[in-house]
N, C-alpha and C positions, 0 to 999 in steps of 0.2 A: 810604791813603785808602779809605774805605768807600763803596760805590756801591750804591744800591737797585736792585732788579730791575725790568726793563721787559719782559722776555720772559715771557709767560704760560705756565702749565702746560698740558700736553696729557694728557688721560686715555689716549689711544691714540697714542703717538708713532710717527712714520713710521720713524725710525731710532733705536732704543734698544738699547744694549748692556747686557744684564742680566748683571752680573758675579756669577754664581751658583756657589758651590761646593756642589753638590748633596749631597755626602756625603764623609766621610773614611773611608779604608779602612784596616783593621787586621787583625791575626791573630785568628782565632776563638778561642773558649774563654771561661772564666770571667773572664779578664783584661779582655775587651771590655766586660763589664758594669760595670766600675768606671771606664770612661774618660769623659772629657768634654773639650771644647775650646771656645774662643771666639776671636774676632778682636780682637786688641788694637789694631791700626791697619791701615787700608786707605788707601793713598795712591796716586793715579794722576797721572801727568804726561802730558799730551796736547799734542803739537806739531803744529800745522797748517802744512803746507808750501804754498808758492806754487802748486804744481801741483795742489792740491786734495786730496792724500792726507793721512793723519794717521799719526803714530807714537805708540803708546801704551806706556807703561812703568808696570806696576802693581807696587807693593811691598806685599805682604800679610804681616803679622806675626800668627802664630797662637800661642796658648798651649795646649800639649798637656798634659793631665793623664791619665797613662796612656801606653800604648804605641800608636803609630800608624806605619804604613808610608809614608803620603803623603796626598795630597789630590787631589780631582777639581775641575777648573775647567771649568764649563759655560757656554758663551756662545751665546745664541740668534742665529741668522744668517738666519732666514726670518721674514718678516712679511707681513701682509695689509693692503693699503691700503684706504681707505674706498671706492675705486672697484671693489674686488674683485680687483685685480691682486696679484701676489706681488712682494715686494721682498727681494732677497738681498743680505746684507752680506758682501762679499768681504773676507777677512782672511787674513793669513799670519803664523803664529807664527814669530818670528825666533830666539828663544832663551829658555831658562828657567834661572835661576841662583839660588844661595843668597846669604846675606848677605855672604859672602866673595868673591863673584864667580865661584865655581866652577860649572861647568855641571851641571845636574841632569838625570837621565834622565827623559824624558817620551814619551808616546804620544798621538797624535791619532786621533779617530774621529768619525764622523757618526752622530747618533742623532736621527732625525726632523728637527725644525727647529733642532737645536742642534749646535754643535761642542763636543766634549768633549775636554779635555786631562787626561790622567792623569799625575800628577807624583809621583815617588819622592822622599821626604824622609828622608835617613839621620839616625839619632839622635833621632827625634821621640819622646822618652820623658821625660815630666815636665819639659818645658822650653819655651822660646819659640824659634820658628824663623821666619825671613823668607824668603819666596819672591818672586822678581822675574820677572815674565812680560812679555816685550816682543813686540808684534805690530803690524802695519801694516794699513791699509785704504785702498783707493783711492776708495771711494764712500760714505764716512760723512757727508759734508756735504750740506746741502740748499741749494738756490738758488731764490729767489723773485723774480719780476718785479714784484710789487706787486699787491695785491688778491686773491692766491690763498693768503694765509696769514691765519689767524684773528687773529693777534697784531699784524700790521703791514700797513699799506697801502702802504708804500714798498718799493722793491726792496732786497733785502739777502741776504747769505749767512749761513748758520747752522750751528752745531754743536749738536745736541741729543743729550745723552749720558747714559745711565744708568750712573753710575760704579760703583756697588756691586751693583746689582740689588736686587730687592725680594722675594727668595724665601729669604732666610737663615733658618735655624731656630735660630740662635745669635746672641747680641748682637754688635754691632760697637761697640767702645768709642769709637773715633774714626775718622772718615772725612774725607778731604780730597782735593783735586784742584787741579792747576795747569794752566791752558790757556795755551799760548804761541802767539801769532799772528805772522805775518810782519811785519817792520818796515814802517811806513807805512799800516797799516790805520786807518780812521777810523770814527766813528759806533758806537763799542763800546757794547754793551748786554749785560747778564748777569742771570741769575736762578738760584736754587737752590731745590730742593724736597726735602722729606724725608717719611718715613712710608711707608705701604703703597701698593699700586698705586692710582693715581688721586688720591692725597692732594695737597692744595694747601698743606700746612704748609710753612713756611719757616724751620725751625730750623737755619739755617746762615748763617754770615757770608760776605761777599764783599768781598775787597780787590782794588783795581785795581793792576796791575803796569805796568811800562813798555810791554809789548806783550801784555797778557793779563789774567788774573784768577787769584786764589787763593780757593778755596772750602774751608770747614771746618764740620763739624757742630758744633752747640752743645749737643748732648745725645747720650746713648747711643742707638744704633739697636737696636730690639728685634726680636721675632719677625716675619719677613717685612717688614722695613722697610729702606729704602735711601736713597741720595743720588742725585739727578738734577740735572744742570746744563744750562743753555742759554746759549749765547753767540752774539750776532749782530753783524754789522759791515757797513759799506757795501761794495758790490761794486767791483771794479776792481783789487784787489791779488792776490787769490787767483784763479787761472785756473779758469774754469768748464769742465767737460768738453765736448768737441766732441760734436756730434749723433751721429756714428757710434759714439763710445764709449758714450754714454748708451743708444743703441739696442741696442748689444751687451749691456750690463748688463741692460736691460729684457727682451730676448728670451732671454737666458740664464736669467733667473728665470721667464719666462713662455713657455717654449719651446712649450707647447701651442698658442699662437697661430700658430705656423708650420704647424700641421697643415692648415688649410684652404688655405694657399698651396701646400704640397706636393701636396695632393690635386687642387687646381685645375690645377697644372702637369701632373700625371699624366693627369688626364682630358682636358686639352687635347692632350696627346701622343696619347692613344688616339683622340680625335676626328680629329686631323690624319692619323693613319696608318690608321685603320680606318673612321671614320664620315663623313669629309668626301666630299661629292660631287665627281666629277671636273670639271675645267674644261670649260666649254661650248665645243664645237667646231662647225665648219660642219655643219649638219643636212642630210643627204641623204635625200630621200623614198624609202621602200620601200613598194611596193604589195602585197607578200606578207609574211606573218609569217615569222619566222626558221624555217628548215627544221628545226633541231635542237631547237626548243623547242615544247612543247605549249601550248595556250591557258591552262591553269591555271598553268603555269610563268611565262608572260609576265605574266599578271595578278598573280601573287605578286610579281614583280620590280617592278611599278609601285608597290605600296603596302606591300610587305614582309609581306604576310599573304594566305593563300589563304582566300577568302570564298565566299559562296553563288554569286556571279556566276561565279567561276572553276569551281565544280563544274558549274553549268549549261552553261558553255562547253565543258567536257570532255564532257558528255553529248551535246551537239550534234555535237562533233567526232567522237566515236565513231560516231554515226549516219551522218555523212558518209563515214566510212571503212568502213562496212558491217558494224559489229559488232552493231548493233541497228536497229530501225525504230521511229519514234515516230508513233503514230496518234492523231488526235483522235477521241474517241468522241462520237457525237451524243446530246444530251440535250434534253429539252424546255426551253424558254426560262425557265420559272419556276424549275425546279430549277437551271439554270445560273446564274440571277441570284443565288441564295442560296449556292451551293456553288462556283461558278467552273467553268471548263472542266475536262473530264476527259480524261486521256490514257492510252493503252495503250503499254507498252514491250514490243516483241517481239524476243527474242533471235534473231539471224540467224547467229551463229557459235557453235560449241560451245566449252566451256572449254579443251580442249586447244589451240585455235587462239589463245588469249589470250597465249601465251608471248612474243610480240614486243612486247607492251604494257609501258608503264612501271608501276611499283608502284601509283601512285595511280589509274591507269586500270583495272587489274585489280581493285583494291579497290572501285571504283565499280560495276563489273559484278557483283561478288560481292554488293554491297549491293542491287542490283536483282533478280538472279536466283538468289541463294543461292550458297553456297561452291563448289559444283561445277557451277554453272550448271544446276541441276536443273529450274528453272522455265523454260518457253519464253516466257512472257509474264507481265506483271504490270501491274496498274492503279496509276495515280498515287495514288489514294486509299488503296490498300492499304499504301503505303510510309510513311504519315503517322507511325506510331509505331514504325517499324522502321529506316528508312534512316539516321536521325540517329546510330545506334550506330556507323556506319562512317565518319562524318565525320572523327573524330580520326585514324584510320589513313590516310584520304585525304590529310589535311594533312601527316602525317608523310612520306608517300610523295613529295609535292611538294617538301618541304624536302630530303629525302634526295637526290632527283634533282638539285636545284640545287647542293647541296654537292658531289656527285660531279662536276659540271661545273665546279667551282671558282668559281661565282658567289657563293657564300656560304662564309665560313670556319666560321661556326656559325649555328644557327637564330636569326634576328633577334628573334623573339618571346621566346625564352629569354634572350637577352642583355639585352633591354630589361627583361624581368621581373626578372632578377637585380639590375640596377642600381636599379630602382625599389624592390625589396625592401630592398636594402642602404641606400638613401637614406632610406626610411621607417623602418627600424630605427634608423638613426643619429639621425633626427629625434626619434623617441620617446625614445631614450636621452638626447638633449640636453634634452628637456622634463623628464624625471625628474631629470637632473643639475642643472637650473636651480634646483630646490628646495634643493640642497645646495652646489653649487659654481658660482657665476655665471660665473667665468672659463672653466671647462671647457665649460660650455654655450655660451658666446660663441664658442668655437672649433668646437664640434660643429655648431651650427645652420647656419652657412654651408656647412660641409662636406657636410651632408646634401642641401642644395639643389643644390650643384654636382654631386654624384654622381647625383642623380635627374634633373636637367635634361640634363646632358651625356650620361649613360648612355642616356636615352631617345632621343637623337639618333644613337646609334651604329648 
């Protein structure tokens, strides 16, 4: 009984096995120039199991004119979905045999998005030879809940299969396929398409079997033409994969999406061990500053950076400790209104007496009175274009002191700057990748945000 197709053709199938023999390999020399081959018959038997896997047995008969050593069987296993995700077709080659059932030597390799099977065919000289390839796949079926498939609005299960592929450079005189479904399936629908990639031609017959369909082309398939079949049935008999298994397949093909998860976990661990503030405890009032910390060091611990207030506090502290004297210089009120108050700093201890000071304190005095303390006094206005040159060394001295005390493992400004730089670089890279690879940028963008935000809190 013949049944008309009800499953529409897809120009970009989600799962399509392109059965492509990219090339035939043979010994070099003048003999190779007189060779030719074509496919006399390509028959595929596809058994759909109740657990959702399929078992494929392909019998391909070649006509060799000239001497050949064997064939290459190239199967695409990587696809891109309309959403930009990757789909990986998992398959295992079980065996390769000749027409007599004898095992043929073969080797498998991965080349880009393809699985390539190299098959040795003994005696392939001016003769016909049949090669049978059997392989299985656990994730070749598609499952629709209704409304998410362009062809059907009702829930259904589906096998969409590119039987021969559409990249052949030689004719295929006859192509056929049998799809065997588990007993008890209902709502069977089938379609067959022929021609080049994206073709809607239906030069194939469809016969209904007890539990499946038989497909056969009605014309010779030419250059880069193939046979594609589609079979749909009501859900309920074939088990749909569990969520965990589907998630495993998805993440296996789109492992880059795990990148932000791993980075988030790592940054969370860093924040927990390095950046988290200690738990609040009972606060005891202290009426004196810590004896072992200078004012600039205390100020830096408050906001993780030595700023102008900390430098001024150090200046006042040194005056209190007798290293200098700060004197306000009398000016007329009009001049003071426009320029502000003027101060004189008078050195009260010579440079050799600075040895007991911390690095940042000595650097501050050098900034005021010169490297060897050669000036005994200096006006504030004279420091306007000179003192700033010493600020970086003063800050370094403060951080060095705090790290020596074990209060910092590393300079917080450097750590924060590093993470912000890395996060920014990743963000820029993600923007660039967005133009070429949406999936990769989808993983990179949240990663950059996590690195920048958490890193700035460390």
